[in-house]
C-alpha positions as CSV (number, residue, x, y, z in Angstrom):
1,M,87.0,88.9,106.9
2,I,88.2,87.7,103.5
3,V,86.1,86.2,100.7
4,K,88.2,84.1,98.4
5,E,88.2,85.4,94.9
6,T,88.0,83.4,91.7
7,R,91.5,83.0,90.4
8,K,92.3,85.2,87.3
9,A,93.7,83.7,84.1
10,W,97.4,84.1,83.6
11,Q,98.2,87.4,81.8
12,K,94.6,87.8,81.0
13,G,94.0,90.0,77.9
14,S,97.7,90.3,77.1
15,A,98.4,86.7,76.0
16,K,97.9,85.2,72.6
17,S,96.3,81.7,72.9
18,I,97.5,79.2,70.3
19,T,96.0,75.7,70.4
20,F,97.4,72.5,69.0
21,I,94.7,69.9,68.3
22,V,97.2,67.1,68.8
23,T,94.7,64.3,68.6
24,K,91.0,63.8,68.1
25,D,91.0,60.6,70.2
26,C,90.0,60.2,73.8
27,Q,89.6,57.3,76.3
28,L,86.2,58.7,77.2
29,A,82.9,59.3,75.5
30,C,81.4,62.0,77.7
31,K,77.7,62.4,77.0
32,Y,77.7,66.2,77.0
33,C,81.0,66.5,75.0
34,Y,80.7,69.1,72.1
35,L,83.4,67.3,70.2
36,V,81.0,65.2,68.1
37,G,83.6,64.1,65.6
38,K,86.2,62.5,67.8
39,N,88.1,59.7,66.2
40,E,91.3,57.6,66.5
41,K,92.8,58.5,63.2
42,E,93.5,62.3,63.2
43,R,96.7,62.8,65.1
44,M,99.0,65.8,64.4
45,P,102.3,64.8,62.6
46,W,105.5,66.4,63.9
47,E,106.2,68.2,60.7
48,V,102.8,70.0,60.8
49,A,103.5,71.1,64.4
50,K,107.0,72.3,63.5
51,T,105.8,74.2,60.4
52,A,103.1,75.9,62.4
53,I,105.5,77.0,65.1
54,D,107.9,78.3,62.5
55,Y,105.1,80.3,60.8
56,I,104.0,81.8,64.0
57,L,107.5,82.8,65.2
58,N,108.4,84.1,61.7
59,H,105.5,86.6,62.0
60,E,106.4,88.0,65.4
61,N,105.6,91.5,64.4
62,D,102.2,90.8,62.6
63,A,99.2,92.2,64.3
64,N,97.8,88.6,64.9
65,F,100.8,87.8,67.1
66,A,101.7,91.2,68.6
67,Y,100.9,90.1,72.2
68,E,103.0,90.5,75.3
69,S,102.7,86.9,76.2
70,V,101.6,83.5,74.7
71,I,99.7,80.5,75.9
72,W,100.6,77.3,74.0
73,D,97.5,75.2,74.6
74,F,97.2,71.5,73.9
75,I,93.9,69.7,73.5
76,G,92.3,66.6,72.0
77,G,90.4,64.5,72.6
78,E,92.8,63.8,75.4
79,P,96.1,65.7,74.9
80,F,98.2,63.4,77.1
81,L,97.6,60.6,74.7
82,E,100.2,62.4,72.6
83,I,102.6,63.2,75.3
84,D,105.7,62.2,73.2
85,L,104.6,64.7,70.4
86,I,103.8,67.4,73.0
87,D,107.2,67.0,74.7
88,K,108.9,67.4,71.3
89,I,106.8,70.4,70.4
90,C,107.5,72.2,73.7
91,D,111.2,71.5,73.5
92,Y,111.3,73.0,70.0
93,I,109.3,76.0,71.1
94,K,111.7,76.8,74.0
95,T,114.7,76.3,71.8
96,E,113.4,78.6,69.1
97,L,112.2,81.3,71.4
98,Y,115.7,81.4,72.9
99,R,117.5,81.1,69.5
100,R,115.5,84.0,68.0
101,N,115.6,86.1,71.1
102,H,111.8,86.2,70.8
103,H,109.9,88.5,73.1
104,W,107.8,85.5,74.3
105,F,110.9,83.7,75.7
106,N,110.3,84.9,79.3
107,S,106.6,85.1,79.1
108,Y,104.9,81.9,77.9
109,R,102.8,79.0,79.4
110,F,102.0,75.5,78.3
111,S,98.3,74.9,79.1
112,F,96.4,71.6,79.3
113,S,92.9,70.5,80.3
114,T,93.1,66.7,80.8
115,N,90.7,64.0,81.9
116,G,93.3,63.0,84.4
117,I,93.3,59.3,83.6
118,N,97.0,59.0,82.7
119,Y,98.2,62.0,84.7
120,D,100.5,59.8,86.8
121,S,102.2,58.0,83.9
122,E,105.9,58.1,83.8
123,K,106.0,60.1,80.6
124,V,103.5,62.7,81.7
125,Q,105.2,63.2,85.1
126,R,108.7,63.5,83.4
127,F,107.2,66.2,81.1
128,I,105.7,68.0,84.2
129,E,109.0,67.9,86.1
130,K,110.8,69.4,83.0
131,N,108.3,72.2,82.4
132,K,106.7,72.8,85.7
133,K,107.6,76.6,86.0
134,H,105.7,77.3,82.7
135,L,102.7,74.9,83.1
136,S,99.1,75.2,83.8
137,I,97.2,71.9,84.1
138,G,93.5,71.4,84.9
139,I,92.1,68.0,85.7
140,T,88.4,67.6,84.8
141,I,86.4,65.9,87.6
142,D,82.7,66.6,87.7
143,G,82.1,66.1,91.4
144,T,80.8,63.1,93.3
145,E,81.2,59.6,91.8
146,R,77.4,59.7,91.0
147,K,77.6,62.9,89.1
148,H,80.9,62.3,87.4
149,D,80.0,58.7,86.2
150,L,76.7,59.9,84.9
151,N,78.4,61.5,81.9
152,R,82.2,60.9,81.9
153,V,82.3,57.3,80.8
154,Y,84.7,55.1,78.8
155,K,83.9,54.7,75.1
156,K,82.4,51.4,74.1
157,T,82.0,50.1,77.7
158,E,80.3,53.2,79.3
159,R,82.1,52.4,82.5
160,G,82.4,55.4,84.8
161,S,85.9,57.0,85.0
162,Y,85.6,58.6,88.5
163,A,87.9,56.1,90.3
164,D,90.6,56.4,87.7
165,V,90.6,60.2,87.9
166,V,90.1,60.8,91.6
167,R,93.2,58.7,92.5
168,N,95.4,61.3,90.7
169,I,93.8,64.4,92.4
170,P,96.2,64.4,95.3
171,L,99.3,64.3,93.1
172,W,97.9,67.1,90.8
173,L,97.0,69.3,93.9
174,E,100.6,68.8,95.3
175,Q,102.0,69.9,92.0
176,F,99.5,72.6,91.0
177,P,97.8,73.7,94.3
178,G,96.4,76.9,92.8
179,D,94.9,75.4,89.7
180,G,91.2,74.7,89.5
181,T,89.0,71.9,88.1
182,K,86.4,72.3,85.3
183,V,82.9,71.1,85.9
184,T,80.2,70.9,83.3
185,I,76.4,70.9,84.0
186,S,73.9,69.3,81.7
187,S,70.2,68.6,82.2
188,A,70.6,65.1,83.7
189,D,73.0,66.0,86.5
190,I,71.4,69.2,87.9
191,P,70.2,67.4,91.1
192,Y,73.8,66.7,92.0
193,I,75.4,70.2,91.7
194,C,75.4,71.1,95.4
195,E,76.8,67.8,96.7
196,S,79.4,67.8,93.9
197,V,80.9,71.2,94.5
198,L,81.1,70.4,98.3
199,H,82.7,67.1,97.4
200,L,85.4,68.8,95.3
201,Y,86.1,71.2,98.1
202,D,86.6,68.1,100.4
203,L,89.0,66.7,98.0
204,G,91.1,69.8,98.5
205,I,90.2,71.7,95.3
206,H,89.9,75.3,96.2
207,Q,88.9,76.7,92.8
208,V,85.8,75.1,91.1
209,N,85.2,76.5,87.6
210,I,81.7,75.4,86.6
211,N,79.3,76.1,83.7
212,C,76.2,74.9,81.9
213,V,76.6,73.5,78.4
214,F,75.6,76.0,75.7
215,E,73.8,73.6,73.5
216,D,70.0,73.4,73.4
217,V,69.6,70.5,75.9
218,W,67.5,72.1,78.6
219,R,64.0,70.7,79.6
220,D,61.1,72.5,81.2
221,G,61.7,73.0,84.9
222,D,65.5,72.7,84.7
223,D,65.9,76.3,85.6
224,K,64.0,75.8,88.8
225,L,65.9,72.8,89.8
226,F,69.2,74.6,88.9
227,E,68.2,77.6,91.1
228,N,67.3,75.3,94.0
229,Q,70.6,73.5,93.9
230,L,72.6,76.8,93.7
231,M,70.7,78.1,96.8
232,Q,71.4,74.9,98.7
233,L,75.1,75.3,97.7
234,A,75.0,79.0,98.8
235,D,73.6,78.0,102.2
236,A,76.3,75.4,102.7
237,I,79.2,77.7,101.6
238,I,78.0,80.5,103.9
239,D,76.9,78.6,106.9
240,R,80.2,76.5,106.9
241,D,82.4,79.6,106.2
242,L,83.7,77.9,103.1
243,Y,83.8,81.3,101.2
244,K,87.0,82.2,103.1
245,D,89.1,79.4,101.5
246,Y,87.1,78.2,98.4
247,A,85.7,79.7,95.3
248,C,83.0,78.7,92.9
249,S,82.6,80.5,89.6
250,F,78.8,80.3,89.7
251,F,78.8,83.1,92.4
252,S,80.0,86.5,91.2
253,E,79.4,90.0,92.6
254,N,79.5,91.5,89.1
255,M,76.6,89.6,87.6
256,G,73.0,90.1,86.9
257,K,72.9,93.8,86.0
258,P,71.8,95.7,82.9
259,M,74.6,96.5,80.4
260,D,75.2,99.6,78.3
261,C,76.1,99.0,74.6
262,Q,78.3,102.0,74.6
263,L,80.4,101.1,77.7
264,Q,80.0,97.3,77.9
265,N,80.1,96.0,74.4
266,Q,82.9,93.5,74.4
267,N,82.6,90.1,72.9
268,W,82.4,87.4,75.6
269,C,84.4,84.9,73.5
270,G,88.0,85.2,72.3
271,A,87.4,83.4,68.9
272,G,89.5,85.1,66.3
273,R,92.0,86.5,68.8
274,M,92.9,82.9,69.5
275,L,94.3,80.5,66.9
276,A,93.8,76.8,66.6
277,I,95.7,74.3,64.4
278,D,94.6,70.8,63.4
279,A,96.4,67.7,62.2
280,A,96.2,68.8,58.6
281,G,97.8,72.3,59.4
282,N,94.5,74.2,59.0
283,F,94.0,77.4,61.1
284,Y,90.8,78.1,62.9
285,P,89.5,81.1,65.0
286,C,89.2,78.6,67.8
287,T,88.7,74.8,68.2
288,R,85.0,75.1,68.1
289,F,85.1,76.0,64.4
290,A,87.0,72.8,63.5
291,Q,84.9,70.2,61.9
292,Y,84.9,67.7,64.8
293,S,83.3,70.4,67.0
294,L,80.4,71.1,64.6
295,R,77.0,69.3,64.3
296,D,75.4,71.1,61.4
297,K,77.9,73.5,59.8
298,E,81.1,73.1,57.7
299,A,84.4,74.0,59.4
300,W,85.4,77.7,59.3
301,I,89.0,77.6,58.2
302,I,90.9,80.9,58.2
303,G,94.2,79.7,56.6
304,N,96.9,77.1,57.0
305,I,100.5,76.7,58.0
306,Y,101.7,77.0,54.4
307,D,99.6,80.0,53.1
308,G,99.2,81.8,56.4
309,I,96.1,83.5,57.8
310,D,93.5,84.8,55.4
311,Q,92.5,88.2,56.9
312,N,89.2,88.3,55.0
313,K,88.1,85.1,56.7
314,L,89.3,86.2,60.0
315,R,87.8,89.8,59.8
316,P,84.3,88.9,61.0
317,F,85.6,87.7,64.3
318,L,87.6,90.8,64.9
319,T,84.6,93.0,64.5
320,L,82.3,91.0,66.8
321,D,80.8,92.6,69.9
322,R,77.9,91.9,72.2
323,C,75.3,94.2,70.6
324,T,75.9,93.3,66.9
325,Q,75.1,89.6,67.6
326,S,72.4,89.8,70.3
327,T,68.7,90.0,69.9
328,P,67.0,93.2,71.2
329,E,65.8,91.1,74.1
330,C,69.3,90.2,75.1
331,V,70.7,93.7,74.6
332,N,68.0,95.2,76.8
333,C,67.9,92.4,79.3
334,E,67.9,93.6,82.9
335,V,70.2,90.8,84.0
336,A,72.5,90.8,81.0
337,E,75.8,91.0,82.8
338,G,77.5,87.6,83.2
339,C,75.4,85.9,80.5
340,A,78.0,83.9,78.6
341,W,78.0,82.5,75.0
342,C,80.2,80.4,72.9
343,Q,81.0,81.8,69.4
344,G,81.3,78.2,68.0
345,E,77.8,77.3,69.3
346,N,76.4,80.6,68.0
347,F,77.7,79.6,64.5
348,D,76.5,76.0,64.7
349,A,73.1,76.8,65.9
350,A,72.5,79.8,63.6
351,Q,69.9,79.7,60.8
352,T,72.5,80.9,58.3
353,H,76.2,80.8,57.8
354,T,77.0,83.6,60.2
355,V,78.7,84.3,63.6
356,Y,76.4,87.3,64.1
357,E,73.5,85.3,65.6
358,R,73.6,84.6,69.3
359,A,72.3,81.3,70.5
360,T,70.0,81.8,73.5
361,A,69.4,78.2,74.7
362,I,71.0,79.1,78.0
363,C,68.9,82.1,78.7
364,K,66.6,80.6,81.4
365,M,69.6,78.9,83.1
366,H,71.4,82.2,83.3
367,K,68.3,83.9,84.9
368,A,68.0,81.2,87.4
369,R,71.8,81.6,88.2
370,V,71.2,85.3,88.7
371,R,68.4,84.7,91.2
372,A,70.6,82.3,93.2
373,N,73.6,84.6,93.0
374,N,71.5,87.4,94.5
375,Y,70.4,85.1,97.3
376,Y,74.1,84.2,97.9
377,W,75.5,87.7,98.1
378,N,72.5,89.0,100.2
379,K,73.0,86.3,102.7
380,L,76.7,86.6,102.8
381,Y,76.7,90.4,103.3
382,R,74.2,90.1,106.1
383,K,76.4,87.6,107.8
384,L,79.5,89.7,107.3
385,E,77.7,92.8,108.6
386,L,76.5,91.0,111.7
387,E,80.0,89.6,112.4
388,G,81.4,93.0,111.9
389,K,79.0,94.4,114.5
390,R,79.8,91.5,116.8
391,E,83.6,92.2,116.5
392,E,82.9,95.9,117.1
393,F,80.9,95.0,120.2
394,E,83.7,92.7,121.5
395,A,86.3,95.4,120.9
396,N,84.3,98.0,122.8
397,R,83.8,95.5,125.7
398,K,87.5,94.9,126.0
399,T,88.2,98.7,125.8
400,N,85.7,99.3,128.7
401,N,87.2,96.4,130.8
402,G,84.1,94.3,130.3
403,V,81.6,97.1,131.1
404,V,79.1,97.5,128.4
405,C,77.6,101.0,128.3
């Protein structure tokens, strides 16, 4: 009996992630979006992109870029609004990697998370055809039409975007059958979690990556509703044998245990080991430290394409670990394993200008997830054990020619 595992990230741990913020514009105004400063004006010029690439490839042997592989990530807003620029950037990257005989030439990916609205456009499809062997594309669809359209609405009109996204799911699945979708949970849409995950399975999506927003949006009782929805989902997945062919990131065997600061002290987030570049050519430890991602803090810039990376501004991120930024309650929590955080949200929510203060708004939601996760695996193990005994019984019966001793 096989339980489908969550798909691992390409070259996880050995790939440098470099993000181009090609635009801060988007067709949508999603109500839970952390990009509070989206606008139609800030679009990356070609010369900025080219200079950034040259800087990065010129420093192949620097510690910041001494990775076996590279992921060239493109975000917005909505990245495919700038498909012409992206196509030019990717062509230049490929040409330069080859010309320089760079060690990334045979080990790179172009990565996208898109709202899916213009996925079927001629220009996007031509780009996919040209780069398919080195592409990873995820389309964001939140679940049922009711859940999706609750948050993912067009700017100005607030019309839901579900119909314009779901029509492109079959084409996307045909081209990238192994890739998963990204689902976001906020307070308002908790009642629709179970039906939404099952709906995504019905659409043919086998990998559902799903998480709660890290911001402090949770209301009293949300954790109980959340737990109930996850238990309903657990029942459906197990009772219908969906666990054999489908995966949901909410359920993980390695979650909800105590953690040892000596043995399990990694930073959850990759901020600082990643690199983000905006339209002005500024460098950030990740996109969440760019100004359009921050509510209350000034952007944390670690350099630019002309002067390079300032190691002093980068250094705090390279020394981050779980225990130095967590409260004693978090360090000693009995269900600490699997409790996530976002370094950018930590910074934005901190009382001072620091990345060493962990935001804990998600605490009660994590504990609810742990309770539901325990329910899921206990029920699944019982089922697998019973089926194992049933198979053993059937094998013995056949061995004894139908005579049961």
